N, C-alpha and C positions, 0 to 999 in steps of 0.2 A: 200482153195480151191487146185482144185484138180491139181497132178507136171503134168498130159500130156497139159490138161490148163490151166499153168504157162507159159510150156513151147512155146504154140503158143503164146502165147503173148508179147514174151519175148521180139520180134522184136517193137513194141510198144514204147522200150525206145532207138532201137538201131537204133544210127547217121549214119551209112552206112549200114540198109534196103533201098534198093532201092522197093520204096513202091509208087513213084510219075511215070506219065508214063511223056512222053514228053507233050502233049498237055496242063496236069496238071500243071507241072513243068514251062511253060512258062507262061499262064496265071496266076500263083503264081508271079510270075517275074516280070510281067507286059513286057514281050517281046514277039519277034516271035519264030519257033522250029527256022530256021535258023539262031537264034543266037545261041539255047542249038548245033542245028550242027558244027559250026563251032566255037564252045569252043571245041567240039571235034577233031572238023580236024588238033586246034592247040595243043592239047593233054592236055590242061588244068583240063577237067574233059572227061575221058572213063565212059559214061555210060555203065551197065548191061543191056543183053537183056534176054527178056521173051525168052517163048520156041517160040513162035511165034516172033521172032527178033523184039522186038520192043523195043526203047529205055523205062531205067524206072531209074530213079536218087532218091539218096537218100538226107535225109536232110543235112547232110555235104556239097552237091555235090553241092544242092541248094546254100551251103551259099557262099560257092566258085564261084560259075554262080553271084549270090547278088552283091558279091564285082566286076565282070569282069563288070558289067553292072553299075557299080556306075564309074568304071576310063572309061569305051566310055560311059557314056552322060559326064560328062567333058573333051573330047573330045580327050581321047587315044587312036589311031585308038587301032582296036582289041586282033592285032599280039604284039603290046607294051604291052597290057595292062594283056592278059594270063604271058606275061614273067613275070612281074611288079608280078603280087601272086604267082609264083613258085617263085622265089626268095624273097620275105618275109617269103612263107613257110620255105625254105631251112634257111634264116637265125635265124628263131622262131628255130627248129631244134636245131642248132647248138646253140645257146644261154641253149636251155634248159640242151644239153650234158655237158655244162662249166658248170650251177652250179651245174647238178651232181657232174659233176668231183672236184668242189670248195668244194662241202659235204663229198664228201669221201674226199677227205684232198687233192690230184691232184694238184699244181700248176704249169698251163703253161710256159714252157722255153721259157724264153726271145726270142727276136727275133735277129741276131746280126748285 
């Protein structure tokens, strides 16, 4: 494959590439554009904007939105669902950092 062609298709594997319009994202999630806007208002996902100002979502953002939809469908208020997901993400990152430190031989200091 020609190098320029290969670079052009790199975005197909990029989880963060903003490939989906709001309408398509809502359709894929089985929700409404208003739900996606609400996630943005609560700063859970901030879609990129096209040159024309239209919201564009990545696959990663759609997975986050799907998790929010799951929590809301279970009766969790949207504000709480967004906070839960943010905290889950922070916990996952902290656990990843701890694993890296352990792998390098660093031990956490005991609490006093």
